[in-house]
N, C-alpha and C positions, 0 to 999 in steps of 0.2 A: 745685640741681645742674641742674635742667634750664634753668634761664637761663643758667648758666654754660654748657651745652653749647649753648643756641642763639645765645650769643655767639660762640662757637668755631666753629660751623657758618657763621654769618653772615662770620666773618673767613676762614675757609677758599675760601667761595664768591667773595667778593670777590678775593682772592687768584688763585683759578682763572679768573676771569672776566680778569684785568689779564694773567695769563700767557697767556690765548688770544688776547687782544688782539695782544700784544706778537710772539706767534708769527706772528700774519697779516700784520703791518706791519713788516718786516724791512729792507727797502730793495730787495731784490732778487727778484722772481717766483720763481727757484728756491727760495730759503731761506722764502719764503712758504709755496710750496706744501707743502713737506716738513715744516717746522717747524708751519705750521698745521694742517694734517692731522693729524699727530702729536698734538699736543694736543687736538684736538676728540677723539679717540677714546682718549686715555690719561689726562689729567688725573682725570678723576672717580675714577680707580682708585688715583692716587698716593698713597702717604704722604707725613708731612712732610719726611722727609729726600730723597725722589724730588722732591717740589716744589723743595726746595733747590737740588738739582742740576739739574734743569732751568731754572730762573730762572738759575742760574751760566751756562749755555750760553748763555741769551737776551743777557748781560750781556757776552759777547765780541763783538767788532766783526762785523760782517756775513760776511766771507767765512770766518772761522775755523770756527764750527759746521758750516758747508756743507761745507769741505775735511775737518773730522775726520770727518763723518757718511759722507762718499763713499769717504773714503780707505782703502788696503787695509792701511796701516800701524796699529799700536796708538795710541790716543790718548795724551795725555801723562795722567801720573798724577792730576791732579786733574779729569780729565773720561773717566777710566777707571772706569765705575759701571754700572750695570744700565740707567740709563736710557739712556746713548749707546749701548748695546747693544741695547737697544730699537729707537732709532733707526736703527742699522744695519742690523738685520733688516728692518725696513719699506723701507728703500731697497735691500736687495739684490734684492729681486724673487723670482718663483718658481724654486724650483731653485737658487737662490744663498745662501750662508751667508756672514756676515762673518767674517773672520778674528780670532779672539779668543786672543792670547797668553796671556790671564790662566784659561784654563781648560784 
């Protein structure tokens, strides 16, 4: 079991490093700063579904995640999850909270 756990941990580490790199290399400085900073402080605590959701956000074209993160409207259903709301909270700033129509 220890070897299996080690392999699983290695795969998770590789995936997290790949997601971190992709977060910092989006194409626009704004997206890089938001997604890269978020990834640095959040990826280590994410479970597998959260990593999947974050990866799906990174698979979108560059303006899409940025627009969904800073928008006041609800994200589309495929991006209406806790990772998106964590990102929105990060960007909302002190004294502001993102609108979450799902709560």
